[in-house]
C-alpha positions in Angstrom: -54.5 16.0 -15.7 -51.0 14.9 -15.4 -48.1 16.1 -13.1 -44.7 15.9 -14.9 -41.9 15.7 -12.2 -38.0 16.3 -13.2 -35.8 14.9 -10.7 -32.0 14.0 -9.8 -31.2 10.6 -8.8 -28.4 9.8 -5.9 -26.7 6.9 -7.3 -25.7 5.4 -3.6 -29.4 4.8 -2.6 -31.5 5.8 -5.5 -33.1 8.9 -3.3 -34.8 11.3 -5.6 -34.4 15.2 -5.1 -37.2 16.9 -7.4 -36.2 19.6 -9.6 -39.6 20.8 -11.0 -43.0 20.0 -11.4 -44.9 20.9 -14.5 -48.8 20.3 -14.9 -49.8 19.0 -18.3 -53.8 19.5 -19.0 -54.4 16.3 -21.3 -56.4 12.9 -20.6 -54.0 11.1 -23.0 -51.0 9.5 -21.4 -49.1 9.0 -24.6 -49.6 12.8 -25.3 -48.0 13.6 -21.8 -44.9 11.1 -22.4 -44.2 13.1 -25.6 -44.6 16.4 -23.9 -42.3 15.3 -20.7 -39.6 13.9 -23.0 -39.5 17.1 -25.1 -39.0 19.0 -21.8 -36.5 16.9 -20.5 -33.4 18.7 -22.3 -35.3 22.2 -22.8 -36.8 23.1 -19.4 -34.5 25.8 -17.8 -33.7 24.1 -14.4 -30.7 24.9 -11.8 -29.4 21.2 -12.4 -29.7 18.7 -15.3 -32.4 15.9 -14.4 -31.7 12.4 -14.5 -35.0 11.2 -14.9 -38.6 12.2 -15.0 -41.9 10.7 -13.8 -45.7 11.2 -15.0 -48.3 11.2 -12.0 -51.8 10.9 -12.5 -54.2 13.8 -10.8 -54.5 11.6 -7.7 -50.9 11.2 -7.3 -50.1 7.8 -8.7 -47.0 7.4 -10.9 -48.1 6.4 -14.5 -44.7 6.6 -16.2 -41.1 6.8 -15.5 -38.2 7.4 -17.9 -34.5 7.7 -17.5 -32.7 8.2 -20.7 -29.9 5.6 -21.3 -27.7 8.3 -23.0 -27.9 10.7 -20.2 -24.9 11.0 -17.6 -24.9 12.9 -14.5 -22.1 15.6 -14.6 -22.0 15.4 -10.8 
């Protein structure tokens, strides 16, 4: 089980504001990465995320992704 967390990043200090968390029931990290990146632009969120991270069930961050092409509209 992995938790995919989508968030905004404040450029001035790098603070994260979580927009949503999605559970993904798989034991394969590569599968979770594909799912997370596919949800990045398609998940209906109140704001567009800047980045995502995947956390293992114990809360450890196992993957971080911030698309290079993404620009914040704020």
